[in-house]
N, CA, C, O and the ligand as a Tripos MOL2 file, in Angstrom:
@<TRIPOS>MOLECULE
protein
  241   239    61     0     0
PROTEIN
NO_CHARGES

@<TRIPOS>ATOM
      1 N           0.8420   -1.1960    0.0000 N.3       1 MET1
      2 CA          0.0000    0.0000    0.0000 C.3       1 MET1
      3 C           0.8770    1.2450    0.0000 C.2       1 MET1
      4 O           1.8490    1.3290    0.7500 O.2       1 MET1
      5 N           0.5380    2.1820   -0.8200 N.am      2 LEU2
      6 CA          1.4000    3.3490   -1.0010 C.3       2 LEU2
      7 C           1.6040    4.1030    0.3110 C.2       2 LEU2
      8 O           2.7230    4.5140    0.6160 O.2       2 LEU2
      9 N           0.5510    4.2860    1.0820 N.am      3 GLY3
     10 CA          0.6670    5.0360    2.3320 C.3       3 GLY3
     11 C           1.6920    4.4380    3.2710 C.2       3 GLY3
     12 O           2.5110    5.1610    3.8390 O.2       3 GLY3
     13 N           1.6580    3.1050    3.4450 N.am      4 SER4
     14 CA          2.5770    2.4870    4.3770 C.3       4 SER4
     15 C           3.9950    2.4540    3.8150 C.2       4 SER4
     16 O           4.9640    2.5560    4.5670 O.2       4 SER4
     17 N           4.1180    2.3120    2.5050 N.am      5 ARG5
     18 CA          5.4590    2.3480    1.9180 C.3       5 ARG5
     19 C           6.0860    3.7250    2.1190 C.2       5 ARG5
     20 O           7.2950    3.8370    2.3200 O.2       5 ARG5
     21 N           5.2900    4.7370    2.0650 N.am      6 LEU6
     22 CA          5.8010    6.0880    2.3080 C.3       6 LEU6
     23 C           6.3740    6.2030    3.7180 C.2       6 LEU6
     24 O           7.3950    6.8600    3.9180 O.2       6 LEU6
     25 N           5.7230    5.5680    4.6970 N.am      7 LEU7
     26 CA          6.2520    5.6030    6.0570 C.3       7 LEU7
     27 C           7.6450    4.9740    6.0940 C.2       7 LEU7
     28 O           8.5260    5.4730    6.7950 O.2       7 LEU7
     29 N           7.8510    3.9030    5.3600 N.am      8 CYS8
     30 CA          9.1740    3.2700    5.3120 C.3       8 CYS8
     31 C          10.1970    4.2520    4.7280 C.2       8 CYS8
     32 O          11.3270    4.3190    5.2110 O.2       8 CYS8
     33 N           9.8240    4.9980    3.7170 N.am      9 LEU9
     34 CA         10.7440    5.9760    3.1310 C.3       9 LEU9
     35 C          11.1630    7.0040    4.1730 C.2       9 LEU9
     36 O          12.2660    7.5460    4.1080 O.2       9 LEU9
     37 N          10.2840    7.2710    5.1310 N.am     10 PHE10
     38 CA         10.6080    8.2200    6.1940 C.3      10 PHE10
     39 C          11.1680    7.5140    7.4320 C.2      10 PHE10
     40 O          11.2010    8.0810    8.5250 O.2      10 PHE10
     41 N          11.6090    6.2630    7.2390 N.am     11 ASN11
     42 CA         12.2660    5.4940    8.2930 C.3      11 ASN11
     43 C          11.3280    5.2250    9.4730 C.2      11 ASN11
     44 O          11.7340    5.2650   10.6350 O.2      11 ASN11
     45 N          10.0760    4.9530    9.1460 N.am     12 ARG12
     46 CA          9.1060    4.5470   10.1770 C.3      12 ARG12
     47 C           8.5840    3.1910    9.7530 C.2      12 ARG12
     48 O           7.7050    3.0830    8.8980 O.2      12 ARG12
     49 N           9.1380    2.1620   10.3630 N.am     13 HIS13
     50 CA          8.8950    0.7990    9.9020 C.3      13 HIS13
     51 C           7.9730    0.0420   10.8480 C.2      13 HIS13
     52 O           7.6820    0.4850   11.9590 O.2      13 HIS13
     53 N           7.5240   -1.1130   10.3710 N.am     14 ARG14
     54 CA          6.7170   -2.0120   11.1900 C.3      14 ARG14
     55 C           7.3860   -3.3840   11.1530 C.2      14 ARG14
     56 O           7.6500   -3.9110   10.0720 O.2      14 ARG14
     57 N           7.6650   -3.9730   12.3260 N.am     15 PRO15
     58 CA          8.3470   -5.2640   12.3390 C.3      15 PRO15
     59 C           7.4270   -6.4140   11.9520 C.2      15 PRO15
     60 O           6.2370   -6.4080   12.2680 O.2      15 PRO15
     61 N           7.9920   -7.3940   11.2690 N.am     16 ALA16
     62 CA          7.2880   -8.6600   11.0840 C.3      16 ALA16
     63 C           7.4400   -9.4410   12.3830 C.2      16 ALA16
     64 O           8.5600   -9.7550   12.7880 O.2      16 ALA16
     65 N           6.3340   -9.7580   13.0360 N.am     17 ARG17
     66 CA          6.3610  -10.2960   14.3830 C.3      17 ARG17
     67 C           7.3090  -11.5000   14.4960 C.2      17 ARG17
     68 O           8.0280  -11.6210   15.4880 O.2      17 ARG17
     69 N           7.3190  -12.3710   13.5140 N.am     18 GLU18
     70 CA          8.1090  -13.6010   13.6120 C.3      18 GLU18
     71 C           9.6150  -13.3500   13.5030 C.2      18 GLU18
     72 O          10.4090  -14.2500   13.7780 O.2      18 GLU18
     73 N          10.0170  -12.1310   13.1040 N.am     19 THR19
     74 CA         11.4400  -11.8410   12.9730 C.3      19 THR19
     75 C          11.9920  -11.1190   14.2020 C.2      19 THR19
     76 O          13.2030  -10.9250   14.3080 O.2      19 THR19
     77 N          11.1280  -10.7250   15.1210 N.am     20 VAL20
     78 CA         11.5740   -9.8960   16.2480 C.3      20 VAL20
     79 C          12.3050  -10.7560   17.2800 C.2      20 VAL20
     80 O          11.8400  -11.8320   17.6570 O.2      20 VAL20
     81 N          13.4570  -10.2570   17.7240 N.am     21 ALA21
     82 CA         14.2430  -10.9650   18.7280 C.3      21 ALA21
     83 C          14.9940   -9.9530   19.5840 C.2      21 ALA21
     84 O          15.2080   -8.8110   19.1760 O.2      21 ALA21
     85 N          15.3870  -10.3870   20.7680 N.am     22 TRP22
     86 CA         16.1900   -9.5500   21.6720 C.3      22 TRP22
     87 C          17.6530   -9.8770   21.4160 C.2      22 TRP22
     88 O          18.0450  -11.0390   21.5110 O.2      22 TRP22
     89 N          18.4630   -8.8840   21.0940 N.am     23 ASN23
     90 CA         19.8690   -9.1630   20.7690 C.3      23 ASN23
     91 C          20.8070   -8.8600   21.9410 C.2      23 ASN23
     92 O          22.0270   -8.8760   21.7730 O.2      23 ASN23
     93 N          20.2600   -8.5900   23.1070 N.am     24 GLY24
     94 CA         21.0820   -8.2770   24.2650 C.3      24 GLY24
     95 C          21.1020   -6.7970   24.5650 C.2      24 GLY24
     96 O          21.4330   -6.3860   25.6770 O.2      24 GLY24
     97 N          20.7430   -5.9850   23.5630 N.am     25 HIS25
     98 CA         20.7100   -4.5340   23.7350 C.3      25 HIS25
     99 C          19.3550   -3.9480   23.3730 C.2      25 HIS25
    100 O          18.9000   -2.9830   23.9860 O.2      25 HIS25
    101 N          18.7310   -4.5280   22.3920 N.am     26 ALA26
    102 CA         17.5010   -3.9450   21.8710 C.3      26 ALA26
    103 C          16.7150   -5.0200   21.1290 C.2      26 ALA26
    104 O          17.2530   -6.0640   20.7600 O.2      26 ALA26
    105 N          15.4320   -4.7410   20.9220 N.am     27 PHE27
    106 CA         14.6490   -5.6120   20.0550 C.3      27 PHE27
    107 C          14.9900   -5.2850   18.6080 C.2      27 PHE27
    108 O          15.0150   -4.1220   18.2060 O.2      27 PHE27
    109 N          15.2500   -6.3220   17.8440 N.am     28 VAL28
    110 CA         15.5910   -6.1440   16.4380 C.3      28 VAL28
    111 C          14.6960   -7.0480   15.5990 C.2      28 VAL28
    112 O          14.1180   -8.0100   16.1050 O.2      28 VAL28
    113 N          14.5910   -6.7330   14.3330 N.am     29 GLY29
    114 CA         13.7560   -7.5330   13.4590 C.3      29 GLY29
    115 C          13.8210   -7.0140   12.0390 C.2      29 GLY29
    116 O          14.6790   -6.2060   11.6820 O.2      29 GLY29
    117 N          12.8810   -7.5080   11.2350 N.am     30 LYS30
    118 CA         12.8160   -7.0630    9.8500 C.3      30 LYS30
    119 C          11.4710   -6.4240    9.6060 C.2      30 LYS30
    120 O          10.4440   -6.8700   10.1170 O.2      30 LYS30
    121 N          11.4960   -5.3650    8.8100 N.am     31 CYS31
    122 CA         10.2560   -4.6790    8.4810 C.3      31 CYS31
    123 C           9.3960   -5.5650    7.5850 C.2      31 CYS31
    124 O           9.8740   -6.1310    6.6020 O.2      31 CYS31
    125 N           8.1160   -5.6730    7.9430 N.am     32 LYS32
    126 CA          7.2250   -6.5220    7.1480 C.3      32 LYS32
    127 C           6.8440   -5.8650    5.8360 C.2      32 LYS32
    128 O           6.3150   -6.5320    4.9470 O.2      32 LYS32
    129 N           7.0990   -4.5780    5.6950 N.am     33 ARG33
    130 CA          6.7420   -3.8910    4.4520 C.3      33 ARG33
    131 C           7.9170   -3.8150    3.4880 C.2      33 ARG33
    132 O           7.7620   -4.0990    2.3000 O.2      33 ARG33
    133 N           9.1130   -3.4260    3.9950 N.am     34 CYS34
    134 CA         10.2360   -3.1990    3.0760 C.3      34 CYS34
    135 C          11.4110   -4.1380    3.3450 C.2      34 CYS34
    136 O          12.4160   -4.0760    2.6380 O.2      34 CYS34
    137 N          11.3020   -5.0160    4.3660 N.am     35 ASP35
    138 CA         12.3140   -6.0360    4.6300 C.3      35 ASP35
    139 C          13.6380   -5.4570    5.1390 C.2      35 ASP35
    140 O          14.6500   -6.1580    5.1350 O.2      35 ASP35
    141 N          13.6500   -4.2070    5.5720 N.am     36 ALA36
    142 CA         14.8670   -3.6180    6.1310 C.3      36 ALA36
    143 C          15.1480   -4.1970    7.5080 C.2      36 ALA36
    144 O          14.2270   -4.5840    8.2280 O.2      36 ALA36
    145 N          16.4190   -4.2550    7.8690 N.am     37 GLU37
    146 CA         16.7840   -4.6310    9.2300 C.3      37 GLU37
    147 C          16.5420   -3.4260   10.1260 C.2      37 GLU37
    148 O          17.0800   -2.3440    9.8880 O.2      37 GLU37
    149 N          15.7300   -3.6200   11.1570 N.am     38 ILE38
    150 CA         15.3100   -2.5000   11.9930 C.3      38 ILE38
    151 C          15.4920   -2.8530   13.4550 C.2      38 ILE38
    152 O          15.6290   -4.0210   13.8180 O.2      38 ILE38
    153 N          15.4910   -1.8230   14.2870 N.am     39 ARG39
    154 CA         15.5310   -2.0480   15.7340 C.3      39 ARG39
    155 C          14.5760   -1.0890   16.4220 C.2      39 ARG39
    156 O          14.2690   -0.0100   15.9160 O.2      39 ARG39
    157 N          14.1070   -1.5210   17.6080 N.am     40 ARG40
    158 CA         13.1600   -0.7020   18.3420 C.3      40 ARG40
    159 C          13.9170    0.3150   19.1890 C.2      40 ARG40
    160 O          14.8330   -0.0370   19.9330 O.2      40 ARG40
    161 N          13.5360    1.5410   19.0690 N.am     41 ARG41
    162 CA         14.1670    2.6050   19.8440 C.3      41 ARG41
    163 C          13.6360    2.6240   21.2640 C.2      41 ARG41
    164 O          12.5020    2.2170   21.5190 O.2      41 ARG41
    165 N          14.4630    3.1000   22.1920 N.am     42 ASP42
    166 CA         14.0230    3.2250   23.5870 C.3      42 ASP42
    167 C          12.7780    4.0870   23.6740 C.2      42 ASP42
    168 O          11.8780    3.8080   24.4650 O.2      42 ASP42
    169 N          12.7250    5.1320   22.8650 N.am     43 GLU43
    170 CA         11.5950    6.0480   22.9110 C.3      43 GLU43
    171 C          10.3910    5.5160   22.1390 C.2      43 GLU43
    172 O           9.3530    6.1740   22.0840 O.2      43 GLU43
    173 N          10.5190    4.3460   21.5490 N.am     44 GLY44
    174 CA          9.4180    3.7370   20.8190 C.3      44 GLY44
    175 C           9.5600    3.9520   19.3290 C.2      44 GLY44
    176 O          10.1970    4.9050   18.8810 O.2      44 GLY44
    177 N           8.9710    3.0760   18.5830 N.am     45 GLY45
    178 CA          9.0580    3.1530   17.1330 C.3      45 GLY45
    179 C          10.2380    2.3470   16.6180 C.2      45 GLY45
    180 O          11.2110    2.1120   17.3330 O.2      45 GLY45
    181 N          10.1330    1.9350   15.3810 N.am     46 TRP46
    182 CA         11.1560    1.0920   14.7670 C.3      46 TRP46
    183 C          11.8760    1.8770   13.6960 C.2      46 TRP46
    184 O          11.2590    2.5140   12.8430 O.2      46 TRP46
    185 N          13.2180    1.8180   13.7590 N.am     47 ARG47
    186 CA         14.0330    2.5660   12.8110 C.3      47 ARG47
    187 C          15.0380    1.6250   12.1710 C.2      47 ARG47
    188 O          15.4270    0.6130   12.7550 O.2      47 ARG47
    189 N          15.4490    1.9730   10.9680 N.am     48 ARG48
    190 CA         16.4200    1.1620   10.2500 C.3      48 ARG48
    191 C          17.7490    1.1280   11.0060 C.2      48 ARG48
    192 O          18.1870    2.1290   11.5730 O.2      48 ARG48
    193 N          18.3730   -0.0360   10.9990 N.am     49 GLN49
    194 CA         19.6900   -0.1910   11.6120 C.3      49 GLN49
    195 C          20.6860    0.7470   10.9470 C.2      49 GLN49
    196 O          20.6760    0.9000    9.7260 O.2      49 GLN49
    197 N          21.5480    1.3770   11.7460 N.am     50 THR50
    198 CA         22.5570    2.2670   11.1760 C.3      50 THR50
    199 C          23.9440    1.6850   11.3900 C.2      50 THR50
    200 O          24.1460    0.8210   12.2430 O.2      50 THR50
    201 N          24.8950    2.1700   10.6060 N.am     51 ALA51
    202 CA         26.2570    1.6390   10.6400 C.3      51 ALA51
    203 C          26.9440    1.9370   11.9640 C.2      51 ALA51
    204 O          27.8950    1.2470   12.3300 O.2      51 ALA51
    205 N          26.4850    2.9450   12.6860 N.am     52 THR52
    206 CA         27.1420    3.3210   13.9400 C.3      52 THR52
    207 C          26.6840    2.4660   15.1080 C.2      52 THR52
    208 O          27.2630    2.5360   16.1930 O.2      52 THR52
    209 N          25.6560    1.6640   14.8990 N.am     53 GLU53
    210 CA         25.1670    0.8090   15.9610 C.3      53 GLU53
    211 C          25.8040   -0.5750   15.8260 C.2      53 GLU53
    212 O          26.3050   -0.9510   14.7670 O.2      53 GLU53
    213 N          25.7670   -1.3120   16.9280 N.am     54 GLU54
    214 CA         26.3740   -2.6400   16.8900 C.3      54 GLU54
    215 C          25.6190   -3.5260   15.8960 C.2      54 GLU54
    216 O          24.4390   -3.2960   15.6360 O.2      54 GLU54
    217 N          26.2840   -4.5210   15.3490 N.am     55 PRO55
    218 CA         25.6390   -5.3500   14.3240 C.3      55 PRO55
    219 C          24.3470   -5.9650   14.8350 C.2      55 PRO55
    220 O          24.2200   -6.3400   16.0000 O.2      55 PRO55
    221 N          23.4080   -6.0490   13.9300 N.am     56 ILE56
    222 CA         22.0990   -6.5770   14.2750 C.3      56 ILE56
    223 C          22.2190   -8.0920   14.4970 C.2      56 ILE56
    224 O          23.0680   -8.7540   13.9020 O.2      56 ILE56
    225 N          21.3580   -8.6180   15.3600 N.am     57 PHE57
    226 CA         21.3050  -10.0460   15.6680 C.3      57 PHE57
    227 C          22.6030  -10.5560   16.2790 C.2      57 PHE57
    228 O          22.8580  -11.7600   16.2620 O.2      57 PHE57
    229 N          23.4300   -9.6580   16.8190 N.am     58 LYS58
    230 CA         24.6570  -10.0800   17.4850 C.3      58 LYS58
    231 C          24.2930  -10.7920   18.7870 C.2      58 LYS58
    232 O          23.4910  -10.2900   19.5750 O.2      58 LYS58
    233 N          24.8840  -11.9520   19.0030 N.am     59 VAL59
    234 CA         24.6060  -12.7310   20.2060 C.3      59 VAL59
    235 C          25.7160  -12.5110   21.2050 C.2      59 VAL59
    236 O          26.8970  -12.6510   20.8860 O.2      59 VAL59
    237 N          25.3260  -12.1650   22.4180 N.am     60 GLN60
    238 CA         26.3320  -11.8900   23.4650 C.3      60 GLN60
    239 C          26.8410  -13.1850   24.0750 C.2      60 GLN60
    240 O          27.6880  -13.1550   24.9680 O.2      60 GLN60
    241 ZN          9.9240   -0.6400    6.2780 Zn       61 ZN61
@<TRIPOS>BOND
     1     1     2 1
     2     2     3 1
     3     3     4 2
     4     3     5 am
     5     5     6 1
     6     6     7 1
     7     7     8 2
     8     7     9 am
     9     9    10 1
    10    10    11 1
    11    11    12 2
    12    11    13 am
    13    13    14 1
    14    14    15 1
    15    15    16 2
    16    15    17 am
    17    17    18 1
    18    18    19 1
    19    19    20 2
    20    19    21 am
    21    21    22 1
    22    22    23 1
    23    23    24 2
    24    23    25 am
    25    25    26 1
    26    26    27 1
    27    27    28 2
    28    27    29 am
    29    29    30 1
    30    30    31 1
    31    31    32 2
    32    31    33 am
    33    33    34 1
    34    34    35 1
    35    35    36 2
    36    35    37 am
    37    37    38 1
    38    38    39 1
    39    39    40 2
    40    39    41 am
    41    41    42 1
    42    42    43 1
    43    43    44 2
    44    43    45 am
    45    45    46 1
    46    46    47 1
    47    47    48 2
    48    47    49 am
    49    49    50 1
    50    50    51 1
    51    51    52 2
    52    51    53 am
    53    53    54 1
    54    54    55 1
    55    55    56 2
    56    55    57 am
    57    57    58 1
    58    58    59 1
    59    59    60 2
    60    59    61 am
    61    61    62 1
    62    62    63 1
    63    63    64 2
    64    63    65 am
    65    65    66 1
    66    66    67 1
    67    67    68 2
    68    67    69 am
    69    69    70 1
    70    70    71 1
    71    71    72 2
    72    71    73 am
    73    73    74 1
    74    74    75 1
    75    75    76 2
    76    75    77 am
    77    77    78 1
    78    78    79 1
    79    79    80 2
    80    79    81 am
    81    81    82 1
    82    82    83 1
    83    83    84 2
    84    83    85 am
    85    85    86 1
    86    86    87 1
    87    87    88 2
    88    87    89 am
    89    89    90 1
    90    90    91 1
    91    91    92 2
    92    91    93 am
    93    93    94 1
    94    94    95 1
    95    95    96 2
    96    95    97 am
    97    97    98 1
    98    98    99 1
    99    99   100 2
   100    99   101 am
   101   101   102 1
   102   102   103 1
   103   103   104 2
   104   103   105 am
   105   105   106 1
   106   106   107 1
   107   107   108 2
   108   107   109 am
   109   109   110 1
   110   110   111 1
   111   111   112 2
   112   111   113 am
   113   113   114 1
   114   114   115 1
   115   115   116 2
   116   115   117 am
   117   117   118 1
   118   118   119 1
   119   119   120 2
   120   119   121 am
   121   121   122 1
   122   122   123 1
   123   123   124 2
   124   123   125 am
   125   125   126 1
   126   126   127 1
   127   127   128 2
   128   127   129 am
   129   129   130 1
   130   130   131 1
   131   131   132 2
   132   131   133 am
   133   133   134 1
   134   134   135 1
   135   135   136 2
   136   135   137 am
   137   137   138 1
   138   138   139 1
   139   139   140 2
   140   139   141 am
   141   141   142 1
   142   142   143 1
   143   143   144 2
   144   143   145 am
   145   145   146 1
   146   146   147 1
   147   147   148 2
   148   147   149 am
   149   149   150 1
   150   150   151 1
   151   151   152 2
   152   151   153 am
   153   153   154 1
   154   154   155 1
   155   155   156 2
   156   155   157 am
   157   157   158 1
   158   158   159 1
   159   159   160 2
   160   159   161 am
   161   161   162 1
   162   162   163 1
   163   163   164 2
   164   163   165 am
   165   165   166 1
   166   166   167 1
   167   167   168 2
   168   167   169 am
   169   169   170 1
   170   170   171 1
   171   171   172 2
   172   171   173 am
   173   173   174 1
   174   174   175 1
   175   175   176 2
   176   175   177 am
   177   177   178 1
   178   178   179 1
   179   179   180 2
   180   179   181 am
   181   181   182 1
   182   182   183 1
   183   183   184 2
   184   183   185 am
   185   185   186 1
   186   186   187 1
   187   187   188 2
   188   187   189 am
   189   189   190 1
   190   190   191 1
   191   191   192 2
   192   191   193 am
   193   193   194 1
   194   194   195 1
   195   195   196 2
   196   195   197 am
   197   197   198 1
   198   198   199 1
   199   199   200 2
   200   199   201 am
   201   201   202 1
   202   202   203 1
   203   203   204 2
   204   203   205 am
   205   205   206 1
   206   206   207 1
   207   207   208 2
   208   207   209 am
   209   209   210 1
   210   210   211 1
   211   211   212 2
   212   211   213 am
   213   213   214 1
   214   214   215 1
   215   215   216 2
   216   215   217 am
   217   217   218 1
   218   218   219 1
   219   219   220 2
   220   219   221 am
   221   221   222 1
   222   222   223 1
   223   223   224 2
   224   223   225 am
   225   225   226 1
   226   226   227 1
   227   227   228 2
   228   227   229 am
   229   229   230 1
   230   230   231 1
   231   231   232 2
   232   231   233 am
   233   233   234 1
   234   234   235 1
   235   235   236 2
   236   235   237 am
   237   237   238 1
   238   238   239 1
   239   239   240 2
@<TRIPOS>SUBSTRUCTURE
     1 MET1         2 RESIDUE 1 A MET
     2 LEU2         6 RESIDUE 1 A LEU
     3 GLY3        10 RESIDUE 1 A GLY
     4 SER4        14 RESIDUE 1 A SER
     5 ARG5        18 RESIDUE 1 A ARG
     6 LEU6        22 RESIDUE 1 A LEU
     7 LEU7        26 RESIDUE 1 A LEU
     8 CYS8        30 RESIDUE 1 A CYS
     9 LEU9        34 RESIDUE 1 A LEU
    10 PHE10       38 RESIDUE 1 A PHE
    11 ASN11       42 RESIDUE 1 A ASN
    12 ARG12       46 RESIDUE 1 A ARG
    13 HIS13       50 RESIDUE 1 A HIS
    14 ARG14       54 RESIDUE 1 A ARG
    15 PRO15       58 RESIDUE 1 A PRO
    16 ALA16       62 RESIDUE 1 A ALA
    17 ARG17       66 RESIDUE 1 A ARG
    18 GLU18       70 RESIDUE 1 A GLU
    19 THR19       74 RESIDUE 1 A THR
    20 VAL20       78 RESIDUE 1 A VAL
    21 ALA21       82 RESIDUE 1 A ALA
    22 TRP22       86 RESIDUE 1 A TRP
    23 ASN23       90 RESIDUE 1 A ASN
    24 GLY24       94 RESIDUE 1 A GLY
    25 HIS25       98 RESIDUE 1 A HIS
    26 ALA26      102 RESIDUE 1 A ALA
    27 PHE27      106 RESIDUE 1 A PHE
    28 VAL28      110 RESIDUE 1 A VAL
    29 GLY29      114 RESIDUE 1 A GLY
    30 LYS30      118 RESIDUE 1 A LYS
    31 CYS31      122 RESIDUE 1 A CYS
    32 LYS32      126 RESIDUE 1 A LYS
    33 ARG33      130 RESIDUE 1 A ARG
    34 CYS34      134 RESIDUE 1 A CYS
    35 ASP35      138 RESIDUE 1 A ASP
    36 ALA36      142 RESIDUE 1 A ALA
    37 GLU37      146 RESIDUE 1 A GLU
    38 ILE38      150 RESIDUE 1 A ILE
    39 ARG39      154 RESIDUE 1 A ARG
    40 ARG40      158 RESIDUE 1 A ARG
    41 ARG41      162 RESIDUE 1 A ARG
    42 ASP42      166 RESIDUE 1 A ASP
    43 GLU43      170 RESIDUE 1 A GLU
    44 GLY44      174 RESIDUE 1 A GLY
    45 GLY45      178 RESIDUE 1 A GLY
    46 TRP46      182 RESIDUE 1 A TRP
    47 ARG47      186 RESIDUE 1 A ARG
    48 ARG48      190 RESIDUE 1 A ARG
    49 GLN49      194 RESIDUE 1 A GLN
    50 THR50      198 RESIDUE 1 A THR
    51 ALA51      202 RESIDUE 1 A ALA
    52 THR52      206 RESIDUE 1 A THR
    53 GLU53      210 RESIDUE 1 A GLU
    54 GLU54      214 RESIDUE 1 A GLU
    55 PRO55      218 RESIDUE 1 A PRO
    56 ILE56      222 RESIDUE 1 A ILE
    57 PHE57      226 RESIDUE 1 A PHE
    58 LYS58      230 RESIDUE 1 A LYS
    59 VAL59      234 RESIDUE 1 A VAL
    60 GLN60      238 RESIDUE 1 A GLN
    61 ZN61       241 GROUP 0 **** ****
């Protein structure tokens, strides 16, 4: 749907429930709309993983 894809363009994603996991620091997962690797922010909402953050799905 165009409306929801637009949210992804603005880095506002929705996780696919089955991909969500705790990596030791944050909840991480994949966006069900655009398949980006995303993580849940402390303040809420899901944002695309950035290069300055620790690798996604890293196991401690
Ligand atoms: Zn997305």
